[in-house]
TORTI-559002 format. One record per residue: residue in three letters; x, y, z of N, C-alpha, C in turn. Coordinates in nm, 3 decimals. Layout:
N
- ALA,X,Y,Z,X,Y,Z,X,Y,Z
...
//
This chain:
103
- MET,14.854,11.426,-0.244,14.848,11.282,-0.229,14.977,11.229,-0.168
- ALA,15.089,11.283,-0.212,15.218,11.237,-0.159,15.228,11.269,-0.010
- TYR,15.174,11.384,0.030,15.175,11.423,0.171,15.099,11.320,0.255
- LEU,14.980,11.282,0.209,14.899,11.185,0.283,14.966,11.049,0.290
- ARG,15.032,11.009,0.181,15.103,10.882,0.179,15.217,10.884,0.280
- ARG,15.294,10.995,0.285,15.405,11.008,0.382,15.351,11.006,0.524
- LYS,15.240,11.078,0.548,15.181,11.084,0.681,15.135,10.945,0.725
- LEU,15.072,10.871,0.637,15.028,10.735,0.668,15.147,10.646,0.699
- LEU,15.253,10.655,0.618,15.371,10.573,0.642,15.435,10.607,0.776
- CYS,15.440,10.736,0.811,15.496,10.778,0.940,15.412,10.725,1.056
- THR,15.281,10.729,1.040,15.192,10.680,1.145,15.209,10.529,1.164
- VAL,15.215,10.455,1.054,15.234,10.311,1.061,15.370,10.279,1.122
- ALA,15.474,10.352,1.083,15.608,10.329,1.138,15.611,10.359,1.287
- ALA,15.547,10.468,1.329,15.545,10.503,1.472,15.472,10.396,1.551
- ALA,15.363,10.344,1.499,15.289,10.238,1.568,15.374,10.112,1.580
- ALA,15.450,10.079,1.476,15.536,9.960,1.479,15.646,9.976,1.582
- VAL,15.706,10.094,1.589,15.812,10.121,1.686,15.755,10.114,1.828
- ALA,15.636,10.171,1.848,15.572,10.166,1.980,15.540,10.023,2.018
- ALA,15.490,9.944,1.924,15.457,9.805,1.952,15.581,9.726,1.990
- ALA,15.694,9.765,1.935,15.819,9.698,1.969,15.872,9.743,2.105
- GLY,15.807,9.843,2.165,15.847,9.889,2.297,15.963,9.987,2.295
- LEU,15.995,10.043,2.180,16.109,10.133,2.171,16.077,10.276,2.212
- VAL,15.956,10.321,2.187,15.913,10.454,2.230,15.766,10.447,2.267
- SER,15.719,10.552,2.330,15.579,10.560,2.366,15.509,10.658,2.274
- VAL,15.400,10.614,2.214,15.319,10.699,2.130,15.189,10.726,2.205
- PRO,15.150,10.855,2.220,15.027,10.884,2.295,14.910,10.801,2.244
- GLY,14.835,10.745,2.339,14.718,10.667,2.304,14.748,10.520,2.276
- THR,14.878,10.482,2.270,14.910,10.342,2.243,14.974,10.275,2.363
- ALA,15.017,10.350,2.463,15.086,10.292,2.577,14.986,10.232,2.675
- SER,15.033,10.133,2.749,14.947,10.076,2.852,14.943,10.173,2.971
- ALA,14.851,10.149,3.061,14.830,10.239,3.174,14.953,10.239,3.265
- GLN,14.990,10.358,3.313,15.095,10.373,3.412,15.025,10.385,3.546
- SER,15.091,10.340,3.653,15.030,10.358,3.784,15.137,10.393,3.887
- ALA,15.091,10.451,3.998,15.181,10.492,4.105,15.103,10.500,4.235
- THR,15.174,10.489,4.346,15.115,10.504,4.478,15.160,10.637,4.535
- ALA,15.069,10.708,4.601,15.099,10.839,4.657,15.013,10.863,4.780
- SER,15.037,10.975,4.845,14.953,11.015,4.958,14.907,11.158,4.936
- GLY,14.797,11.192,5.000,14.745,11.327,4.985,14.628,11.352,5.076
- GLU,14.563,11.466,5.056,14.447,11.504,5.135,14.327,11.517,5.044
- VAL,14.218,11.452,5.084,14.095,11.458,5.005,14.034,11.597,5.022
- ARG,14.001,11.660,4.912,13.937,11.792,4.912,13.788,11.784,4.886
- ARG,13.748,11.691,4.796,13.608,11.678,4.758,13.580,11.534,4.719
- VAL,13.459,11.488,4.747,13.418,11.353,4.709,13.281,11.363,4.643
- ASP,13.268,11.305,4.526,13.138,11.292,4.460,13.125,11.145,4.421
- ALA,13.084,11.064,4.519,13.076,10.919,4.498,12.978,10.884,4.387
- SER,12.867,10.956,4.378,12.768,10.923,4.276,12.822,10.943,4.134
- ALA,12.912,11.039,4.118,12.973,11.064,3.987,13.103,10.987,3.969
- GLY,13.151,10.922,4.078,13.277,10.848,4.069,13.397,10.938,4.056
- ARG,13.399,11.048,4.137,13.511,11.143,4.131,13.556,11.181,4.271
- VAL,13.687,11.196,4.285,13.744,11.240,4.411,13.855,11.340,4.379
- THR,13.857,11.450,4.453,13.959,11.553,4.434,14.062,11.536,4.546
- ILE,14.189,11.520,4.508,14.296,11.496,4.605,14.408,11.597,4.583
- LYS,14.452,11.660,4.692,14.570,11.746,4.690,14.689,11.657,4.728
- HIS,14.790,11.653,4.642,14.904,11.562,4.666,15.034,11.626,4.620
- GLY,15.143,11.566,4.664,15.275,11.607,4.619,15.301,11.555,4.479
- ALA,15.421,11.578,4.431,15.458,11.533,4.297,15.451,11.381,4.289
- ILE,15.401,11.332,4.176,15.396,11.188,4.147,15.475,11.168,4.018
- SER,15.604,11.144,4.033,15.692,11.140,3.916,15.658,11.028,3.819
- SER,15.612,10.915,3.868,15.577,10.803,3.779,15.465,10.838,3.682
- LEU,15.381,10.934,3.721,15.271,10.977,3.634,15.299,11.114,3.572
- ASP,15.420,11.166,3.592,15.458,11.298,3.541,15.366,11.408,3.593
- LEU,15.327,11.399,3.720,15.239,11.499,3.782,15.318,11.581,3.883
- PRO,15.313,11.712,3.874,15.373,11.795,3.978,15.281,11.795,4.100
- ALA,15.325,11.855,4.209,15.237,11.871,4.325,15.118,11.954,4.280
- MET,14.997,11.907,4.314,14.876,11.973,4.265,14.752,11.919,4.334
- THR,14.640,11.978,4.303,14.509,11.927,4.340,14.444,11.880,4.211
- LEU,14.404,11.752,4.208,14.355,11.694,4.083,14.228,11.613,4.108
- VAL,14.137,11.619,4.013,14.015,11.539,4.019,14.045,11.405,3.951
- TYR,14.025,11.297,4.026,14.046,11.162,3.977,13.911,11.094,3.959
- GLU,13.903,11.003,3.864,13.788,10.916,3.854,13.811,10.799,3.948
- ALA,13.704,10.739,3.998,13.716,10.624,4.088,13.586,10.546,4.088
- ASP,13.596,10.419,4.118,13.476,10.337,4.136,13.402,10.394,4.257
- PRO,13.274,10.424,4.244,13.198,10.480,4.357,13.209,10.398,4.485
- ALA,13.224,10.268,4.474,13.236,10.183,4.594,13.363,10.216,4.673
- LEU,13.469,10.259,4.606,13.593,10.296,4.674,13.577,10.423,4.758
- LEU,13.479,10.505,4.724,13.467,10.637,4.784,13.367,10.645,4.899
- GLN,13.301,10.536,4.931,13.194,10.539,5.031,13.241,10.584,5.169
- ALA,13.361,10.545,5.210,13.409,10.579,5.345,13.505,10.698,5.345
- ILE,13.524,10.761,5.231,13.620,10.872,5.218,13.546,11.004,5.232
- ARG,13.604,11.096,5.311,13.543,11.227,5.334,13.645,11.338,5.311
- PRO,13.599,11.458,5.275,13.691,11.572,5.262,13.769,11.591,5.393
- GLY,13.897,11.618,5.378,13.985,11.636,5.494,14.061,11.510,5.531
- ASP,14.018,11.392,5.482,14.088,11.268,5.512,14.227,11.269,5.449
- LYS,14.325,11.223,5.526,14.460,11.198,5.473,14.457,11.055,5.420
- VAL,14.494,11.037,5.294,14.483,10.906,5.231,14.612,10.864,5.161
- ASN,14.626,10.735,5.146,14.724,10.675,5.056,14.642,10.618,4.942
- PHE,14.689,10.635,4.821,14.611,10.589,4.706,14.701,10.542,4.594
- THR,14.644,10.458,4.511,14.711,10.415,4.389,14.630,10.472,4.274
- ALA,14.699,10.535,4.183,14.632,10.597,4.068,14.702,10.552,3.940
- SER,14.626,10.554,3.834,14.683,10.521,3.703,14.636,10.623,3.601
- ARG,14.714,10.633,3.495,14.674,10.717,3.382,14.628,10.623,3.273
- GLU,14.502,10.638,3.234,14.443,10.552,3.133,14.376,10.639,3.028
- ASN,14.431,10.639,2.908,14.374,10.719,2.799,14.356,10.864,2.838
- ASP,14.460,10.926,2.892,14.461,11.067,2.931,14.366,11.100,3.046
- LYS,14.323,11.001,3.122,14.243,11.023,3.242,14.318,10.965,3.359
- TYR,14.302,11.026,3.475,14.364,10.976,3.596,14.257,10.906,3.679
- VAL,14.286,10.782,3.721,14.189,10.699,3.789,14.250,10.645,3.919
- VAL,14.177,10.661,4.030,14.218,10.601,4.157,14.170,10.456,4.155
- THR,14.264,10.363,4.173,14.228,10.222,4.173,14.225,10.163,4.314
- GLN,14.291,10.230,4.409,14.287,10.191,4.550,14.299,10.317,4.632
- ILE,14.230,10.321,4.747,14.240,10.436,4.837,14.211,10.389,4.978
- ARG,14.292,10.438,5.073,14.270,10.403,5.214,14.317,10.517,5.303
- LYS,14.251,10.526,5.418,14.285,10.631,5.516,14.409,10.592,5.591
//
């Protein structure tokens, strides 16, 4: 019982510190976003996914890689594999989402 009480108090304290903006607690931070460039490898507009090979994106703590992003299907209509693109992406609840993309 004492263990559970300590754990609850630690969780409440961590949430209070995060709310004060002093540290980031996973799942409580607002979305981070960044602009980058890369090459489209795959597009699945019907599923709302685009695969982009890009360099490091330090604002999102991403090394250079090929990553599948979620995206609004309407953003992907004119995008094709092989296109060089500039895009804005955000991390929302442990998912990466393209919010803007252009050739």
